C-alpha positions as YAML, in Angstrom:
chain: A
units: angstrom
residues:
- id: 1
  name: MET
  ca: [-122.74, 131.28, 119.43]
- id: 2
  name: LYS
  ca: [-120.39, 129.32, 116.96]
- id: 3
  name: LEU
  ca: [-122.73, 126.94, 116.40]
- id: 4
  name: PHE
  ca: [-125.50, 129.04, 115.67]
- id: 5
  name: ALA
  ca: [-123.49, 131.51, 113.25]
- id: 6
  name: LEU
  ca: [-122.46, 128.23, 111.38]
- id: 7
  name: SER
  ca: [-126.60, 127.04, 111.26]
- id: 8
  name: ILE
  ca: [-127.26, 130.61, 110.01]
- id: 9
  name: LEU
  ca: [-124.39, 130.90, 107.44]
- id: 10
  name: THR
  ca: [-125.86, 127.93, 106.35]
- id: 11
  name: ALA
  ca: [-129.12, 128.87, 105.91]
- id: 12
  name: LEU
  ca: [-128.63, 131.84, 104.42]
- id: 13
  name: SER
  ca: [-126.36, 130.62, 101.79]
- id: 14
  name: LEU
  ca: [-129.21, 127.88, 100.67]
- id: 15
  name: SER
  ca: [-132.18, 129.83, 102.15]
- id: 16
  name: SER
  ca: [-134.01, 132.39, 100.16]
- id: 17
  name: ILE
  ca: [-131.12, 134.00, 97.88]
- id: 18
  name: ALA
  ca: [-130.91, 133.91, 94.46]
- id: 19
  name: LEU
  ca: [-127.79, 133.81, 92.72]
- id: 20
  name: ALA
  ca: [-127.36, 135.23, 89.71]
- id: 21
  name: THR
  ca: [-125.69, 133.27, 86.04]
- id: 22
  name: PRO
  ca: [-124.31, 130.17, 87.09]
- id: 23
  name: LYS
  ca: [-120.79, 129.14, 85.71]
- id: 24
  name: VAL
  ca: [-118.09, 126.64, 87.02]
- id: 25
  name: GLY
  ca: [-116.29, 129.80, 88.25]
- id: 26
  name: ASP
  ca: [-118.74, 132.15, 89.92]
- id: 27
  name: PHE
  ca: [-116.93, 133.02, 93.25]
- id: 28
  name: ALA
  ca: [-118.26, 135.94, 95.55]
- id: 29
  name: ASN
  ca: [-117.26, 136.67, 98.58]
- id: 30
  name: TYR
  ca: [-118.97, 138.27, 101.83]
- id: 31
  name: ALA
  ca: [-117.68, 139.88, 105.23]
- id: 32
  name: LEU
  ca: [-120.85, 139.24, 107.94]
- id: 33
  name: THR
  ca: [-121.61, 140.68, 111.37]
- id: 34
  name: MET
  ca: [-124.22, 139.26, 113.49]
- id: 35
  name: GLN
  ca: [-125.17, 140.63, 116.48]
- id: 36
  name: ASN
  ca: [-127.10, 138.90, 119.41]
- id: 37
  name: GLY
  ca: [-127.61, 140.87, 122.62]
- id: 38
  name: GLY
  ca: [-124.16, 141.87, 123.13]
- id: 39
  name: ASN
  ca: [-123.03, 139.75, 121.23]
- id: 40
  name: SER
  ca: [-120.90, 140.89, 118.47]
- id: 41
  name: MET
  ca: [-119.02, 138.01, 115.46]
- id: 42
  name: ASN
  ca: [-117.69, 138.78, 111.54]
- id: 43
  name: LEU
  ca: [-117.85, 136.23, 110.01]
- id: 44
  name: ASN
  ca: [-116.19, 135.16, 105.96]
- id: 45
  name: LEU
  ca: [-118.67, 132.82, 103.37]
- id: 46
  name: SER
  ca: [-117.12, 132.27, 100.34]
- id: 47
  name: ARG
  ca: [-119.28, 130.79, 98.12]
- id: 48
  name: GLU
  ca: [-117.43, 129.06, 94.90]
- id: 49
  name: ILE
  ca: [-118.82, 127.04, 91.36]
- id: 50
  name: LEU
  ca: [-116.94, 124.38, 90.64]
- id: 51
  name: SER
  ca: [-118.10, 121.99, 88.97]
- id: 52
  name: GLN
  ca: [-121.49, 121.32, 86.51]
- id: 53
  name: SER
  ca: [-123.41, 118.37, 85.50]
- id: 54
  name: GLY
  ca: [-126.82, 118.93, 83.50]
- id: 55
  name: ASN
  ca: [-128.61, 121.11, 85.54]
- id: 56
  name: SER
  ca: [-126.90, 120.86, 88.76]
- id: 57
  name: PHE
  ca: [-123.49, 122.59, 90.08]
- id: 58
  name: VAL
  ca: [-121.26, 121.44, 92.78]
- id: 59
  name: VAL
  ca: [-120.67, 124.52, 94.74]
- id: 60
  name: ARG
  ca: [-117.59, 124.87, 97.66]
- id: 61
  name: GLN
  ca: [-118.60, 127.38, 101.11]
- id: 62
  name: ILE
  ca: [-116.10, 128.57, 103.63]
- id: 63
  name: ILE
  ca: [-116.86, 129.44, 106.90]
- id: 64
  name: GLN
  ca: [-114.44, 131.18, 107.95]
- id: 65
  name: LEU
  ca: [-114.07, 131.52, 112.24]
- id: 66
  name: PRO
  ca: [-113.29, 134.91, 114.28]
- id: 67
  name: ASP
  ca: [-110.69, 132.44, 115.76]
- id: 68
  name: GLY
  ca: [-109.22, 132.01, 112.51]
- id: 69
  name: GLN
  ca: [-110.34, 128.48, 111.78]
- id: 70
  name: GLN
  ca: [-113.05, 127.40, 109.29]
- id: 71
  name: GLN
  ca: [-115.65, 125.29, 107.91]
- id: 72
  name: THR
  ca: [-115.42, 123.78, 103.77]
- id: 73
  name: SER
  ca: [-118.12, 122.53, 102.38]
- id: 74
  name: GLU
  ca: [-119.94, 121.17, 99.40]
- id: 75
  name: SER
  ca: [-122.57, 120.41, 98.22]
- id: 76
  name: THR
  ca: [-124.36, 119.80, 94.97]
- id: 77
  name: GLU
  ca: [-127.18, 122.30, 93.52]
- id: 78
  name: ASP
  ca: [-130.01, 122.91, 91.03]
- id: 79
  name: ALA
  ca: [-129.68, 125.26, 88.96]
- id: 80
  name: SER
  ca: [-133.10, 126.13, 89.59]
- id: 81
  name: ASN
  ca: [-132.05, 127.85, 93.17]
- id: 82
  name: PHE
  ca: [-130.43, 130.37, 90.12]
- id: 83
  name: LEU
  ca: [-131.31, 133.41, 88.45]
- id: 84
  name: SER
  ca: [-130.32, 133.92, 84.90]
- id: 85
  name: ASP
  ca: [-128.82, 137.61, 83.65]
- id: 86
  name: ALA
  ca: [-131.69, 138.28, 81.94]
- id: 87
  name: THR
  ca: [-133.66, 137.86, 85.15]
- id: 88
  name: ILE
  ca: [-132.00, 140.73, 87.41]
- id: 89
  name: GLU
  ca: [-132.39, 143.14, 84.48]
- id: 90
  name: GLY
  ca: [-136.16, 141.91, 85.03]
- id: 91
  name: LEU
  ca: [-135.62, 142.70, 88.06]
- id: 92
  name: LEU
  ca: [-133.69, 145.74, 88.44]
- id: 93
  name: THR
  ca: [-135.48, 146.87, 85.15]
- id: 94
  name: ASN
  ca: [-139.20, 146.45, 87.52]
- id: 95
  name: CYS
  ca: [-137.93, 145.94, 90.66]
- id: 96
  name: ALA
  ca: [-141.35, 148.10, 92.60]
- id: 97
  name: SER
  ca: [-143.04, 145.22, 90.86]
- id: 98
  name: ALA
  ca: [-141.29, 142.38, 92.73]
- id: 99
  name: GLY
  ca: [-141.87, 143.98, 95.67]
- id: 100
  name: GLY
  ca: [-138.24, 145.84, 95.88]
- id: 101
  name: THR
  ca: [-137.09, 149.23, 95.71]
- id: 102
  name: MET
  ca: [-133.60, 150.20, 93.66]
- id: 103
  name: GLN
  ca: [-131.02, 151.50, 95.99]
- id: 104
  name: SER
  ca: [-127.04, 152.58, 95.22]
- id: 105
  name: ILE
  ca: [-125.68, 150.85, 97.74]
- id: 106
  name: ALA
  ca: [-122.00, 150.92, 97.78]
- id: 107
  name: VAL
  ca: [-120.39, 147.75, 99.75]
- id: 108
  name: PRO
  ca: [-116.26, 146.95, 99.88]
- id: 109
  name: ALA
  ca: [-116.60, 145.52, 96.03]
- id: 110
  name: GLY
  ca: [-117.54, 147.98, 94.94]
- id: 111
  name: ASN
  ca: [-121.21, 150.51, 94.02]
- id: 112
  name: PHE
  ca: [-123.70, 149.06, 92.33]
- id: 113
  name: GLU
  ca: [-127.42, 149.82, 91.27]
- id: 114
  name: THR
  ca: [-129.30, 147.18, 93.12]
- id: 115
  name: CYS
  ca: [-133.17, 145.82, 93.47]
- id: 116
  name: ALA
  ca: [-133.67, 145.77, 97.83]
- id: 117
  name: VAL
  ca: [-136.11, 142.59, 97.92]
- id: 118
  name: PRO
  ca: [-137.12, 142.18, 101.15]
- id: 119
  name: PHE
  ca: [-137.51, 138.11, 102.11]
- id: 120
  name: SER
  ca: [-139.48, 136.38, 105.04]
- id: 121
  name: ASN
  ca: [-139.04, 132.32, 105.61]
- id: 122
  name: ASP
  ca: [-140.20, 129.94, 108.31]
- id: 123
  name: ALA
  ca: [-135.83, 131.52, 110.04]
- id: 124
  name: GLU
  ca: [-136.12, 134.71, 109.69]
- id: 125
  name: ASN
  ca: [-136.70, 138.47, 107.70]
- id: 126
  name: GLY
  ca: [-134.63, 140.20, 105.79]
- id: 127
  name: THR
  ca: [-133.78, 142.14, 102.86]
- id: 128
  name: VAL
  ca: [-131.22, 141.21, 99.98]
- id: 129
  name: TRP
  ca: [-129.91, 143.33, 97.39]
- id: 130
  name: ILE
  ca: [-129.90, 142.28, 94.30]
- id: 131
  name: GLY
  ca: [-127.37, 143.12, 91.86]
- id: 132
  name: ARG
  ca: [-125.68, 142.47, 88.64]
- id: 133
  name: VAL
  ca: [-122.62, 140.85, 90.53]
- id: 134
  name: SER
  ca: [-121.57, 136.90, 90.18]
- id: 135
  name: LEU
  ca: [-123.92, 134.99, 92.41]
- id: 136
  name: GLY
  ca: [-126.25, 138.28, 92.46]
- id: 137
  name: MET
  ca: [-125.90, 138.99, 95.76]
- id: 138
  name: VAL
  ca: [-125.07, 142.18, 96.88]
- id: 139
  name: GLN
  ca: [-126.02, 143.14, 100.07]
- id: 140
  name: ILE
  ca: [-127.68, 141.00, 102.47]
- id: 141
  name: GLN
  ca: [-129.53, 141.77, 106.23]
- id: 142
  name: THR
  ca: [-131.10, 138.91, 108.61]
- id: 143
  name: THR
  ca: [-133.28, 138.82, 111.80]
- id: 144
  name: SER
  ca: [-133.68, 135.65, 113.00]
- id: 145
  name: LYS
  ca: [-137.61, 134.74, 114.30]
- id: 146
  name: GLU
  ca: [-135.59, 132.68, 116.42]
- id: 147
  name: ASP
  ca: [-133.49, 134.42, 118.82]
- id: 148
  name: GLY
  ca: [-133.21, 137.71, 117.59]
- id: 149
  name: THR
  ca: [-129.87, 137.61, 116.47]
- id: 150
  name: VAL
  ca: [-129.47, 140.39, 114.02]
- id: 151
  name: THR
  ca: [-127.00, 139.44, 110.07]
- id: 152
  name: ASN
  ca: [-125.75, 141.97, 108.00]
- id: 153
  name: GLY
  ca: [-123.55, 141.23, 105.00]
- id: 154
  name: GLN
  ca: [-121.80, 143.33, 102.18]
- id: 155
  name: LEU
  ca: [-120.06, 141.59, 98.84]
- id: 156
  name: THR
  ca: [-116.63, 141.53, 99.33]
- id: 157
  name: SER
  ca: [-114.85, 140.47, 95.72]
- id: 158
  name: PHE
  ca: [-116.44, 138.29, 93.56]
- id: 159
  name: ARG
  ca: [-115.51, 137.57, 89.60]
...
């Protein structure tokens, strides 16, 4: 399950999840719980923008496993993978027309007004809660189409 967890977390970080206005120093930390049948695993996922070159950003991702091990990776992501603050404001203002539902939610990082947007891709179905936070994502829930693994993530801190 550990290897599967790492592949799911990578997919979560690079999938259809949109991120807020990117700038060097943006950081978000998430507590994730993955459940499959009777198995459950708690993980932490941190993402931080380290640098920018033109329309590309270098992003460090750290996955903290339950046994204390961590996996650190850096990747270059195109600016088109990130939402602007104006886009987030538009989404929050016109949530229903984007297929979402406005929801006030409480996560460890605080209370937020969000737009809960359902999504589906080749690997999973889910909902992402977008709000006015660094990197945009306040909460996420996904279900793997392959094996039914349910992943829940909540923002624990950001800057």
